[in-house]
Kinemage of the C-alpha trace (Angstrom):
@kinemage 1
@onewidth
@group {chain A} dominant
@subgroup {mainchain}
@vectorlist {calphas} color= white
{ca met a 1} P 39.494 -5.677 50.474
{ca asn a 2} L 35.948 -3.973 50.806
{ca lys a 3} L 33.483 -5.748 48.432
{ca lys a 4} L 30.125 -3.443 47.350
{ca gln a 5} L 27.046 -5.450 46.675
{ca gly a 6} L 24.476 -4.404 44.179
{ca phe a 7} L 24.523 -4.197 40.288
{ca thr a 8} L 27.057 -2.042 37.869
{ca ile a 9} L 25.359 0.316 35.432
{ca leu a 10} L 26.380 -2.126 32.776
{ca glu a 11} L 24.239 -4.559 34.621
{ca ile a 12} L 21.586 -1.735 34.693
{ca ile a 13} L 21.704 -1.220 31.249
{ca val a 14} L 21.715 -4.712 29.679
{ca val a 15} L 18.677 -5.360 31.517
{ca gly a 16} L 16.613 -2.215 30.884
{ca ala a 17} L 17.604 -3.026 26.957
{ca phe a 18} L 16.248 -6.457 27.277
{ca ala a 19} L 13.153 -5.283 28.806
{ca gly a 20} L 12.507 -2.345 26.304
{ca leu a 21} L 12.954 -4.787 23.383
{ca leu a 22} L 10.546 -7.060 25.326
{ca leu a 23} L 7.957 -4.046 25.738
{ca ile a 24} L 8.480 -3.515 21.439
{ca leu a 25} L 8.077 -6.711 20.666
{ca phe a 26} L 5.094 -7.070 22.908
{ca phe a 27} L 3.031 -3.790 21.209
{ca val a 28} L 3.868 -4.936 17.880
{ca gln a 29} L 1.981 -8.125 18.515
{ca lys a 30} L -0.242 -6.759 20.347
{ca ser a 31} L -1.079 -4.798 17.441
{ca asn a 32} L -1.413 -7.434 14.965
{ca ile a 33} L -3.564 -8.915 16.723
{ca asp a 34} L -5.819 -6.508 17.214
{ca ala a 35} L -6.127 -5.260 13.637
{ca met a 36} L -6.663 -9.488 12.546
{ca asn a 37} L -9.314 -9.456 15.046
{ca arg a 38} L -11.149 -5.883 13.899
{ca asp a 39} L -10.548 -8.279 10.325
{ca glu a 40} L -12.206 -11.312 11.551
{ca gln a 41} L -15.472 -8.940 13.168
{ca arg a 42} L -15.274 -7.174 9.002
{ca lys a 43} L -15.388 -10.918 8.117
{ca thr a 44} L -18.310 -11.831 10.016
{ca ala a 45} L -20.466 -8.809 8.975
{ca ile a 46} L -19.784 -9.252 5.294
{ca asn a 47} L -21.459 -12.994 6.301
{ca ala a 48} L -24.175 -12.146 7.899
{ca met a 49} L -24.829 -10.156 5.659
{ca tyr a 50} L -24.937 -12.184 2.808
{ca tyr a 51} L -26.473 -15.022 4.221
{ca ala a 52} L -29.536 -12.812 4.654
{ca leu a 53} L -29.590 -11.672 1.465
{ca glu a 54} L -29.234 -14.772 0.028
{ca glu a 55} L -31.674 -17.038 3.172
{ca asp a 56} L -34.241 -14.168 3.545
{ca phe a 57} L -34.210 -11.885 1.023
{ca tyr a 58} L -33.595 -13.807 -2.202
{ca lys a 59} L -35.826 -16.475 -0.917
{ca glu a 60} L -38.609 -14.287 -0.567
{ca his a 61} L -38.274 -11.359 -3.415
{ca gln a 62} L -36.916 -13.600 -6.153
{ca tyr a 63} L -34.663 -10.460 -6.639
{ca tyr a 64} L -31.964 -8.524 -4.551
{ca pro a 65} L -31.950 -5.371 -3.539
{ca glu a 66} L -30.577 -2.058 -4.999
{ca gln a 67} L -29.639 -0.808 -1.426
{ca ile a 68} L -29.342 -3.034 1.783
{ca ser a 69} L -29.678 -1.830 5.393
{ca glu a 70} L -31.325 -2.456 8.896
{ca glu a 71} L -34.836 -1.810 6.905
{ca asn a 72} L -34.755 -4.573 4.634
{ca leu a 73} L -32.257 -7.320 6.241
{ca lys a 74} L -34.181 -6.906 9.998
{ca val a 75} L -32.379 -10.571 10.631
{ca val a 76} L -28.674 -9.086 10.556
{ca asp a 77} L -28.045 -7.915 14.062
{ca pro a 78} L -27.275 -3.924 14.178
{ca ala a 79} L -24.229 -3.624 15.742
{ca leu a 80} L -22.944 -5.264 12.380
{ca trp a 81} L -23.978 -2.137 9.574
{ca thr a 82} L -21.035 -0.267 11.432
{ca asp a 83} L -17.416 -1.104 10.854
{ca pro a 84} L -14.924 -1.828 13.586
{ca ser a 85} L -13.596 2.250 12.732
{ca gly a 86} L -17.150 3.507 13.726
{ca tyr a 87} L -18.503 3.914 9.936
{ca asn a 88} L -21.627 2.178 8.248
{ca leu a 89} L -22.179 0.496 5.080
{ca gly a 90} L -22.917 2.901 2.964
{ca asp a 91} L -20.935 5.981 4.545
{ca pro a 92} L -17.529 6.799 1.812
{ca glu a 93} L -14.970 5.970 4.882
{ca ser a 94} L -16.887 2.575 5.475
{ca ser a 95} L -14.191 -0.544 4.612
{ca tyr a 96} L -17.943 -2.070 3.995
{ca ser a 97} L -19.724 -1.732 0.235
{ca tyr a 98} L -22.705 -3.314 -1.187
{ca thr a 99} L -22.513 -3.147 -4.896
{ca pro a 100} L -25.405 -4.032 -7.066
{ca ala a 101} L -25.643 -4.579 -10.749
{ca asn a 102} L -27.929 -5.806 -13.343
{ca cys a 103} L -30.686 -3.808 -11.738
{ca lys a 104} L -33.906 -3.059 -13.604
{ca asp a 105} L -36.968 -1.428 -11.527
{ca gly a 106} L -35.034 -1.049 -7.582
{ca lys a 107} L -34.449 -5.416 -8.391
{ca cys a 108} L -31.387 -6.389 -8.961
{ca lys a 109} L -30.248 -9.753 -10.625
{ca glu a 110} L -26.398 -9.603 -9.076
{ca tyr a 111} L -24.291 -7.896 -6.427
{ca thr a 112} L -21.013 -8.181 -4.429
{ca leu a 113} L -20.366 -7.149 -1.088
{ca lys a 114} L -16.838 -5.995 0.229
{ca ala a 115} L -15.140 -5.885 3.747
{ca asn a 116} L -11.495 -3.626 3.380
{ca leu a 117} L -8.813 -5.754 5.493
{ca glu a 118} L -5.824 -4.410 7.275
{ca lys a 119} L -4.207 -7.928 7.572
{ca glu a 120} L -5.667 -9.646 4.334
{ca asp a 121} L -6.691 -9.210 0.765
{ca thr a 122} L -10.043 -7.631 0.311
{ca tyr a 123} L -12.972 -10.050 1.266
{ca leu a 124} L -15.190 -10.354 -1.370
{ca lys a 125} L -19.223 -12.077 -1.427
{ca tyr a 126} L -20.924 -12.338 -4.686
{ca asn a 127} L -24.919 -13.373 -5.144
{ca arg a 128} L -25.023 -16.868 -5.310
{ca asn a 129} L -28.275 -16.930 -7.223
């Protein structure tokens, strides 16, 4: 009897299916991890804006601004004003928003900072004072 060495078609199909399954799982997990990293970037940016408003702007002026930007919150890293999708705070498509409240003559008593996250609920920060 003459034995041939090698793999059968069935063995190759099983190994290929297993490798395909592993690739699918890898890319699904990679997608989840990437989304979680973008969410962390959003939280970091909102926290930086929050602390700049509370520890810098409010302590100096005793009110909150009607709008926030690089001009009135100079201590915030300029890269943080742009969300992971490439939109700046204030753009309609941005995942960041600043909503002042109880304002008079450009001076506000309250605000809400918000980041829309991919894998979690909306991240909110409210005025401390």
